[in-house]
C-alpha positions as CSV (number, residue, x, y, z in Angstrom):
1,X,11.5,-18.6,12.9
2,X,12.2,-15.7,15.2
3,X,15.2,-13.6,14.4
4,X,17.2,-10.8,16.1
5,X,17.5,-7.4,14.8
6,X,17.1,-7.2,11.0
7,X,17.0,-9.6,8.2
8,X,17.6,-8.2,4.5
9,X,15.8,-9.7,1.5
10,X,17.8,-9.2,-1.7
11,X,17.8,-10.1,-5.4
12,X,15.6,-7.6,-7.1
13,X,17.4,-5.3,-9.5
14,X,15.3,-2.2,-9.1
15,X,13.9,-0.1,-6.2
16,X,11.1,-2.2,-4.3
17,X,7.7,-0.1,-4.5
18,X,5.2,-2.9,-3.1
19,X,4.8,-5.3,-0.7
20,X,1.9,-7.7,0.1
21,X,1.0,-10.7,2.3
22,X,1.7,-14.1,0.6
23,X,-1.0,-16.8,0.5
24,X,0.8,-18.9,3.1
25,X,1.7,-18.0,6.4
26,X,5.2,-16.6,6.9
27,X,5.3,-15.4,3.3
28,X,5.0,-12.3,1.4
29,X,5.5,-10.8,-2.2
30,X,7.3,-7.7,-3.4
31,X,7.0,-5.7,-6.5
32,X,9.8,-3.7,-8.1
33,X,11.1,-1.4,-10.8
34,X,12.6,-4.2,-12.3
35,X,9.2,-5.5,-13.4
36,X,9.3,-8.8,-11.2
37,X,7.2,-10.0,-8.4
38,X,8.9,-12.3,-6.0
39,X,7.5,-14.4,-3.3
40,X,9.6,-14.7,-0.1
41,X,9.6,-16.8,3.1
42,X,10.3,-14.9,6.4
43,X,12.6,-17.7,7.5
44,X,14.3,-18.1,3.8
45,X,15.8,-14.8,2.8
46,X,18.0,-16.3,0.2
47,X,15.1,-18.4,-1.4
48,X,12.8,-16.0,-3.4
49,X,10.7,-17.2,-6.2
50,X,9.6,-15.4,-9.2
51,X,6.0,-15.3,-9.3
52,X,5.4,-13.0,-12.2
53,X,7.3,-10.8,-14.8
54,X,5.5,-7.9,-16.4
55,X,7.9,-5.9,-18.2
56,X,7.1,-2.7,-16.5
57,X,7.9,-1.2,-13.1
58,X,5.5,-2.4,-10.5
59,X,3.9,0.3,-8.2
60,X,1.0,-1.8,-6.6
61,X,0.2,-5.2,-5.5
62,X,-3.1,-6.8,-4.0
63,X,-3.7,-10.4,-3.4
64,X,-7.3,-11.0,-4.0
65,X,-9.6,-13.2,-1.8
66,X,-10.5,-15.1,-5.1
67,X,-6.7,-16.4,-5.2
68,X,-5.8,-14.3,-8.2
69,X,-3.0,-11.4,-7.7
70,X,-3.5,-8.1,-9.2
71,X,-0.5,-6.0,-10.3
72,X,-0.5,-2.1,-11.1
73,X,2.4,-1.2,-13.6
74,X,3.9,2.4,-14.3
75,X,1.9,2.7,-17.6
76,X,-1.6,2.3,-16.1
77,X,-1.9,-1.4,-16.5
78,X,-3.6,-3.8,-14.5
79,X,-2.2,-7.2,-14.6
80,X,-4.5,-10.2,-13.4
81,X,-2.2,-13.3,-12.5
82,X,-2.6,-17.0,-11.3
83,X,0.3,-17.0,-8.8
84,X,-0.2,-20.6,-8.1
85,X,0.1,-21.2,-11.8
86,X,2.6,-18.8,-12.2
87,X,0.6,-17.6,-15.3
88,X,-0.8,-14.3,-16.4
89,X,-4.5,-14.2,-17.3
90,X,-5.1,-10.8,-18.4
91,X,-3.8,-7.2,-18.8
92,X,-6.2,-3.9,-18.9
93,X,-4.9,-0.4,-19.5
94,X,-7.9,1.9,-18.4
95,X,-5.4,4.6,-17.1
96,X,-2.4,6.5,-19.2
97,X,-0.2,6.9,-16.2
98,X,0.7,4.4,-13.4
99,X,-1.4,2.4,-10.9
100,X,-0.2,3.3,-7.6
101,X,-2.7,1.4,-5.4
102,X,-5.2,-1.5,-5.8
103,X,-7.8,-2.3,-3.2
104,X,-10.7,-5.0,-3.0
105,X,-14.3,-3.8,-2.2
106,X,-16.4,-6.2,0.1
107,X,-18.2,-7.6,-3.1
108,X,-15.1,-8.7,-5.0
109,X,-15.1,-5.8,-7.1
110,X,-11.3,-4.4,-7.7
111,X,-10.3,-0.6,-7.4
112,X,-7.4,0.9,-9.1
113,X,-5.8,4.2,-8.4
114,X,-4.5,5.8,-11.6
115,X,-1.6,8.7,-11.8
116,X,-4.3,10.3,-14.5
117,X,-6.2,11.2,-11.3
118,X,-9.1,8.8,-11.9
119,X,-10.2,5.5,-9.7
120,X,-11.0,2.7,-12.0
121,X,-13.6,0.0,-10.8
122,X,-13.3,-3.6,-12.1
123,X,-16.0,-6.2,-11.8
124,X,-14.7,-9.9,-11.7
125,X,-16.2,-12.4,-14.2
126,X,-19.0,-14.6,-12.7
127,X,-17.0,-17.7,-14.1
128,X,-13.9,-19.2,-13.1
129,X,-11.9,-17.4,-15.7
130,X,-10.3,-14.7,-13.5
131,X,-11.2,-12.1,-15.9
132,X,-12.1,-8.6,-15.0
133,X,-14.1,-5.8,-16.8
134,X,-14.3,-2.4,-16.4
135,X,-17.4,-1.2,-14.6
136,X,-16.7,2.6,-14.2
137,X,-14.2,5.2,-14.1
138,X,-14.2,7.9,-11.4
139,X,-12.5,11.4,-12.3
140,X,-11.4,12.5,-8.8
141,X,-8.4,14.9,-9.1
142,X,-6.1,16.8,-11.5
143,X,-3.0,14.9,-9.8
144,X,-2.5,11.5,-9.3
145,X,-4.5,9.0,-7.1
146,X,-2.2,7.9,-4.9
147,X,-3.6,5.6,-2.3
148,X,-6.7,3.6,-1.5
149,X,-7.8,2.1,2.0
150,X,-10.9,0.1,2.7
151,X,-12.0,0.5,6.4
152,X,-12.0,-2.5,8.7
153,X,-16.0,-2.6,8.5
154,X,-15.9,-2.6,4.5
155,X,-18.3,0.6,4.4
156,X,-16.0,3.1,3.2
157,X,-13.1,3.6,0.6
158,X,-10.5,6.2,1.5
159,X,-8.6,7.9,-1.6
160,X,-5.5,10.0,-1.2
161,X,-4.7,12.4,-4.0
162,X,-1.9,14.3,-5.4
163,X,-3.6,17.5,-5.1
164,X,-3.5,17.4,-1.3
165,X,-7.3,16.2,-1.0
166,X,-8.7,12.8,0.6
167,X,-12.0,11.3,-0.7
168,X,-14.3,9.2,1.6
169,X,-16.4,7.1,-0.8
170,X,-19.1,4.5,0.3
171,X,-18.0,1.0,-1.2
172,X,-21.5,0.2,-2.4
173,X,-22.4,3.0,-4.9
174,X,-18.9,4.6,-4.6
175,X,-20.7,7.9,-3.7
176,X,-18.6,10.7,-2.1
177,X,-19.5,11.1,1.6
178,X,-16.7,13.3,2.6
179,X,-14.0,15.4,1.2
180,X,-11.1,16.3,3.6
181,X,-8.7,18.9,3.1
182,X,-5.7,16.5,3.7
183,X,-2.3,17.8,2.9
184,X,-1.2,21.4,1.5
185,X,1.2,19.9,-1.3
186,X,-0.1,16.3,-1.7
187,X,-1.6,13.2,0.4
188,X,0.1,10.0,-0.4
189,X,-0.6,7.6,2.2
190,X,-3.6,6.2,4.2
191,X,-4.4,3.7,7.3
192,X,-7.5,3.0,9.1
193,X,-7.0,2.0,12.9
194,X,-8.1,-1.6,13.1
195,X,-10.3,-1.0,15.9
196,X,-10.5,2.7,16.8
197,X,-12.5,5.0,14.7
198,X,-9.4,6.9,13.3
199,X,-8.0,7.4,9.8
200,X,-4.4,8.5,9.3
201,X,-3.1,10.3,6.3
202,X,0.5,11.2,5.5
203,X,1.6,13.6,2.8
204,X,4.1,15.4,0.8
205,X,4.6,17.9,3.8
206,X,6.0,14.8,6.0
207,X,3.2,15.4,8.3
208,X,0.9,12.5,9.6
209,X,-2.8,13.8,10.2
210,X,-5.4,11.9,12.1
211,X,-9.1,12.2,11.4
212,X,-12.0,11.1,13.8
213,X,-14.2,8.8,11.3
214,X,-17.3,8.7,13.8
215,X,-17.5,12.6,13.9
216,X,-17.5,13.5,10.3
217,X,-13.7,13.0,9.7
218,X,-13.1,15.9,12.4
219,X,-9.5,16.6,12.5
220,X,-8.0,15.3,15.6
221,X,-4.2,15.8,15.5
222,X,-1.3,16.7,12.9
223,X,2.7,16.8,13.5
224,X,5.7,16.7,11.4
225,X,6.8,13.3,11.6
226,X,9.3,13.0,8.4
227,X,11.5,15.4,6.5
228,X,10.0,14.5,3.2
229,X,7.0,12.7,1.7
230,X,5.5,9.9,3.6
231,X,5.1,7.0,1.3
232,X,3.4,4.4,3.3
233,X,1.8,4.1,6.8
234,X,0.6,0.9,8.7
235,X,-1.1,-0.1,11.7
236,X,0.2,-3.1,13.6
237,X,-2.1,-6.0,13.7
238,X,-3.0,-5.4,17.3
239,X,-3.7,-1.6,16.6
240,X,-0.8,-0.6,19.3
241,X,1.8,0.9,17.0
242,X,1.8,2.9,13.7
243,X,4.8,2.6,11.2
244,X,5.5,5.3,8.6
245,X,8.1,5.1,5.7
246,X,9.4,8.2,3.8
247,X,11.4,9.7,1.2
248,X,13.9,10.9,4.1
249,X,15.4,7.3,4.0
250,X,13.8,6.3,7.2
251,X,10.9,4.4,8.7
252,X,9.7,5.1,12.2
253,X,7.5,3.6,14.8
254,X,4.9,5.6,16.8
255,X,2.8,4.7,19.9
256,X,-1.0,4.4,18.3
257,X,-2.4,5.8,21.6
258,X,-0.6,8.9,22.3
259,X,1.5,9.5,18.8
260,X,4.7,9.5,20.7
261,X,7.9,7.9,18.8
262,X,8.8,4.8,19.6
263,X,11.8,3.7,17.3
264,X,13.7,5.1,14.3
265,X,14.4,2.5,11.7
266,X,17.1,3.9,9.7
267,X,20.5,2.9,8.2
268,X,22.4,3.3,11.3
269,X,20.0,0.6,12.9
270,X,20.5,-1.7,10.0
271,X,17.9,-0.3,7.3
272,X,17.9,1.6,4.2
273,X,20.0,4.1,2.8
274,X,17.6,5.6,0.2
275,X,14.2,6.3,0.2
276,X,11.6,3.7,2.0
277,X,8.6,3.3,-0.3
278,X,6.5,0.6,1.3
279,X,5.5,-1.2,4.8
280,X,4.1,-4.4,5.5
281,X,3.3,-6.0,9.2
282,X,3.8,-9.6,8.8
283,X,2.6,-9.9,12.8
284,X,2.7,-7.7,15.7
285,X,6.3,-8.3,16.4
286,X,7.7,-8.2,12.6
287,X,7.5,-5.3,10.1
288,X,8.8,-5.1,6.6
289,X,10.2,-2.1,4.9
290,X,11.2,-2.0,1.2
291,X,13.2,0.6,-0.4
292,X,14.9,2.2,-3.3
293,X,18.2,0.4,-2.6
294,X,16.4,-2.7,-4.2
295,X,16.2,-4.4,-0.8
296,X,13.6,-5.4,1.9
297,X,14.4,-5.6,5.4
298,X,12.4,-7.7,8.0
299,X,12.5,-5.9,11.6
300,X,12.3,-7.7,15.0
301,X,10.1,-5.0,16.6
């Protein structure tokens, strides 16, 4: 159902840190500091359904291609949940600090970004149990591993670290292909363009940096996009727009072709009054933002 302006989804009792697409069209899920995952329908903002309760703040969500939901919590736990049956299947703690991002590799393995500076790789069971087993743990930084992003072809995994570095790994052997200088005081967010050879990174410096992926990740362009840490960036499905969300309480839209500003999504426009932590494009015309104010806002772009 189309809507005008903004629609607000409320019900979480803590900051909302993670958003992910739902299994059915027009649905999405959210993870919060209240330890709860909620499933929402875009056209029914008052009808959220609790999918999981993990008892700890949730920093990362990933709906697997196998139908299971992977949840990363503040204490380094990876939860495997059957969201259809509302049942947790497994909890593994391979990290001593939070899990900030979870990504799925093309062969079905799960990668988790740890606050202890390591990347953990999990192999799914060959049976139907949904179990995962730790395959390897790769130390990458003396600071947190903040974000993971697999390129559109599934060949490369980009990893953003709190020390500012960005590591490009091959998804098959997890060998390091490139190390980028990234951001001076910390790299926090990553997004691959869906069609063009471009990787974008956002950092604690409030800058967006663009890298030419087919030329050895040559730096293309950089500019100050926000006044504080950029927590999330995401291209629209058609690749024409780039959204960014930051600690400065704003989300912004940029022209993905020339990097010019298109729209400021802030409190005055019906948005958030606190840090904006996560983004999710539902389609080319609808963007979701999630915030420390415990709410999710759907924007008619």
